[in-house]
C-alpha angles and dihedrals in degrees: 000000000000105000095199146001124228126204112187123212139168098241119110087235125090123195118206122194106186098161106040095089121111099179122124130193111229090247089059101038093054092053101045117097123228092275090050093052091058088071085211095173096057116128089243119214094345094131089053089052092059099040114123096000097117122028115231097014121154117230135192114190126187116225098190123079120254086237086075094052130329111242092196095059131089108268088223089062094243112154118256090212112031112205093018130095114258141138120263140230090288107023121229094184141024122257085270090060092250115144117250101189129077114254109280095006104089119133119286130214088263093055090051091052090049098049092043090057099039099041119008096045095043095049091050093044087057093045091050090053093051092049089051091048096048093046089052090056098044107019085241138055126204114203114199113189112207120213145150139191140178114279094231119047110146094187090060105031143358123253125347121335116234116254097244115041109183119193126192099152089260092308098312098105103058143017115283091243092060094046091048092048094052094044091048092052094048093047091050094049106113114239096008132103126213144181133194118224095348124138088334112043097163132302131236095294094056095044093042099050103027103102106145092181089064095045097259115120124186134192129174121210116198111187122200104239092226085074093070113007125090085222135353091232133075128334086029093208121188116247106223095204095047090044094050089053095047093048090062089063095039091050090052091052094051094045091049093050093050091050092049094049098080090055089055094054091054094045 
């Protein structure tokens, strides 16, 4: 089991894809129920959306499902959003609060320890190494954490989610100029809606790595899946027309971040 794939480049931008994996160790697959095996909360096709948008970009792509262990959660198990409903380090339910494990076969403390060691820690060790390598090349590293989620999930939020959900931990995880540039591009994108630090203001990855004072800037982008899927229900197929339109804006975001990075290294 290879928990992730790394593709190294020479750009100052790093793309992380912690929730695109659909792999399941046998010990997990045999214990999930029918709902769990749908892997409903996967970030479907996100890595395909970003492919080829920025020459030389470094990518780190998870291969295992978030139902094994969530790579964008605090390894201590602390909630990202205290007081709000959310799933944990090892999810027990879907985002609709539907159980995903067979009765009596939910993960144990030993499972948590094993998957933390084999998947979560190895993924973040690799991401830490790539951030250090890119920062050594450029004096700065811009981590762009790539996500998607269904646009309607009443258990998590009211109404319809905006198309672009930009998270910077309320401005703490990146330089103001980067935040403003991404926000401006999203607001200007015709036919799309956007919000900065709304329901999703950045997960553990953004908050843990984003340290502008050290030259590491982190931004999370949570896309509403209605922007690129044919439907937000199985089989979760990519809609080519929607994807092409969305890629225009995503490409502008990444190109802008790469262009701004040298200025950050001199500031």
